[in-house]
C-alpha positions as CSV (number, residue, x, y, z in Angstrom):
1,M,-19.9,11.0,8.0
2,S,-17.9,9.4,10.8
3,C,-14.1,9.0,10.6
4,K,-14.5,5.2,10.7
5,T,-16.9,5.3,7.7
6,S,-14.5,7.7,5.8
7,A,-11.6,5.4,6.6
8,E,-13.5,2.3,5.4
9,A,-14.3,4.1,2.1
10,Y,-10.6,5.2,1.8
11,V,-9.5,1.5,2.2
12,Q,-11.8,0.7,-0.7
13,S,-10.5,3.6,-2.8
14,Y,-6.9,2.4,-2.2
15,A,-7.8,-1.1,-3.1
16,S,-9.3,0.1,-6.3
17,A,-6.1,2.0,-7.1
18,M,-4.1,-1.2,-6.6
19,H,-6.6,-3.1,-8.7
20,T,-5.9,-0.7,-11.7
21,A,-2.7,-2.7,-12.2
22,Q,-4.8,-5.6,-13.5
23,N,-5.7,-3.6,-16.5
24,P,-3.1,-4.3,-19.2
25,E,-3.4,-0.8,-20.5
26,V,-2.4,0.7,-17.1
27,T,1.3,1.3,-16.7
28,I,3.2,0.8,-13.5
29,S,3.6,4.6,-13.4
30,S,-0.1,5.3,-13.5
31,C,-0.8,2.6,-10.9
32,A,1.9,4.2,-8.6
33,A,0.3,7.6,-9.1
34,A,-3.1,6.3,-8.2
35,L,-1.7,4.7,-5.0
36,G,0.5,7.7,-4.1
37,A,-2.5,10.0,-4.3
38,H,-3.6,8.3,-1.1
39,Y,-0.5,9.3,0.8
40,L,-0.3,12.5,2.8
41,P,2.9,14.5,2.5
42,G,5.3,13.4,5.1
43,L,3.9,9.8,5.4
44,I,6.2,7.5,7.4
45,A,6.7,3.9,6.3
46,F,7.8,1.5,9.0
47,V,9.5,-1.9,8.2
48,F,11.1,-3.9,11.0
49,G,12.0,-0.8,13.0
50,H,13.4,1.1,10.0
51,Q,11.5,4.2,8.9
52,T,11.3,6.1,5.7
53,S,9.7,9.5,5.3
54,L,9.5,11.5,2.1
55,P,8.1,15.1,2.2
56,T,6.0,15.0,-1.0
57,Q,3.5,12.7,-2.7
58,D,5.6,12.9,-5.9
59,E,8.6,11.4,-4.0
60,W,6.3,8.6,-2.7
61,V,4.9,8.0,-6.2
62,A,8.4,7.4,-7.4
63,G,9.1,5.1,-4.5
64,I,5.9,3.1,-5.1
65,E,6.7,2.8,-8.8
66,Q,10.1,1.3,-7.9
67,H,8.5,-1.1,-5.4
68,L,6.0,-2.3,-8.1
69,E,8.9,-2.7,-10.6
70,K,10.7,-4.9,-8.1
71,F,7.5,-7.1,-7.8
72,E,7.6,-7.4,-11.6
73,K,11.3,-8.0,-11.9
74,S,11.3,-10.6,-9.1
75,G,8.8,-12.6,-11.1
76,L,6.0,-12.2,-8.6
77,G,4.2,-9.6,-10.5
78,Y,1.8,-7.3,-8.8
79,D,-1.6,-8.9,-9.1
80,I,-2.4,-7.7,-5.5
81,R,-5.9,-7.6,-4.3
82,L,-7.8,-6.6,-1.2
83,A,-8.6,-9.8,0.8
84,R,-10.3,-8.0,3.8
85,S,-10.0,-5.0,6.1
86,R,-10.8,-3.8,9.5
87,V,-11.0,-0.2,10.7
88,E,-10.7,0.9,14.3
89,S,-11.4,4.6,15.1
90,I,-8.7,6.3,17.3
91,S,-10.3,9.7,17.4
92,A,-12.8,11.8,15.5
93,S,-10.1,12.4,12.9
94,S,-7.9,9.3,12.8
95,A,-8.3,5.5,12.4
96,M,-6.1,2.4,12.2
97,C,-6.8,0.4,9.1
98,F,-5.8,-3.2,9.1
99,V,-5.7,-4.2,5.5
100,T,-5.0,-7.8,4.3
101,W,-3.7,-8.1,0.8
102,K,-3.6,-11.2,-1.4
103,I,-1.0,-11.6,-4.2
104,L,-1.5,-14.0,-7.1
105,P,2.1,-14.4,-8.3
106,K,2.7,-14.9,-11.9
107,N,5.9,-17.0,-11.5
108,G,4.1,-20.1,-10.2
109,V,4.7,-19.4,-6.5
110,E,1.6,-20.1,-4.5
111,G,-0.3,-16.9,-3.6
112,W,-0.3,-15.7,0.0
113,E,-1.8,-12.9,2.2
114,W,-0.3,-10.3,4.4
115,E,-1.6,-7.6,6.6
116,N,-0.4,-4.0,6.5
117,V,-1.5,-1.4,9.0
118,Y,-2.3,2.1,7.7
119,G,-2.8,5.2,9.8
120,Y,-5.7,7.2,8.3
121,R,-6.1,10.9,9.0
122,L,-9.1,13.1,8.2
123,G,-7.9,16.7,8.4
124,Q,-10.0,19.6,9.5
125,D,-9.6,21.0,6.0
126,G,-11.4,17.8,4.6
127,K,-8.2,16.3,3.2
128,E,-7.7,12.7,4.0
129,G,-5.0,10.1,3.6
130,W,-2.5,7.7,4.9
131,E,0.0,9.3,7.4
132,F,1.8,6.1,8.1
133,V,2.1,2.4,7.1
134,V,3.6,-0.6,8.9
135,S,4.5,-3.2,6.3
136,D,6.6,-5.8,8.2
137,N,4.3,-8.6,7.1
138,E,4.5,-7.6,3.4
139,V,8.3,-7.5,3.4
140,A,8.6,-10.7,5.3
141,G,6.4,-12.6,2.9
142,V,8.1,-11.2,-0.1
143,M,11.6,-12.0,1.2
144,Q,10.5,-15.6,2.0
145,R,9.4,-16.1,-1.6
146,A,11.8,-13.9,-3.5
147,P,15.0,-13.5,-1.4
148,D,16.7,-11.2,-4.0
149,F,13.7,-8.9,-4.2
150,F,15.4,-5.9,-2.8
151,G,18.5,-6.5,-4.9
152,A,16.3,-6.4,-8.1
153,T,16.9,-3.2,-10.0
């Protein structure tokens, strides 16, 4: 299987993990764990030139959980779905994944879309995952609609 095909399947797997949040029996914690399982240790998140890197998946799962809780507390909720994606191979073991998400807010705000860019890595050991994400568009869209989002605790 080519790296591009693997990356396309990985995008679908990640979208399915996000979609688990739509099941009322699924907790924020379990949704965060499903999403975090897609992160390679040491993943770097870039937002407007700032970078965050955590050494373990467990630390990323905790961060994802906090992020989803902020969506909930801001009133937006986290009904976030895959709108579309595009994958570009970089090498035999890496690809850039342009993933457009759509949120359907629960607070009456009109839904919108944003594109994040994920760096996909297929290791020689067969392990795969995101090694970085650029989420400027996500944060910009959220801040436009929920200016106190990052103040929510």
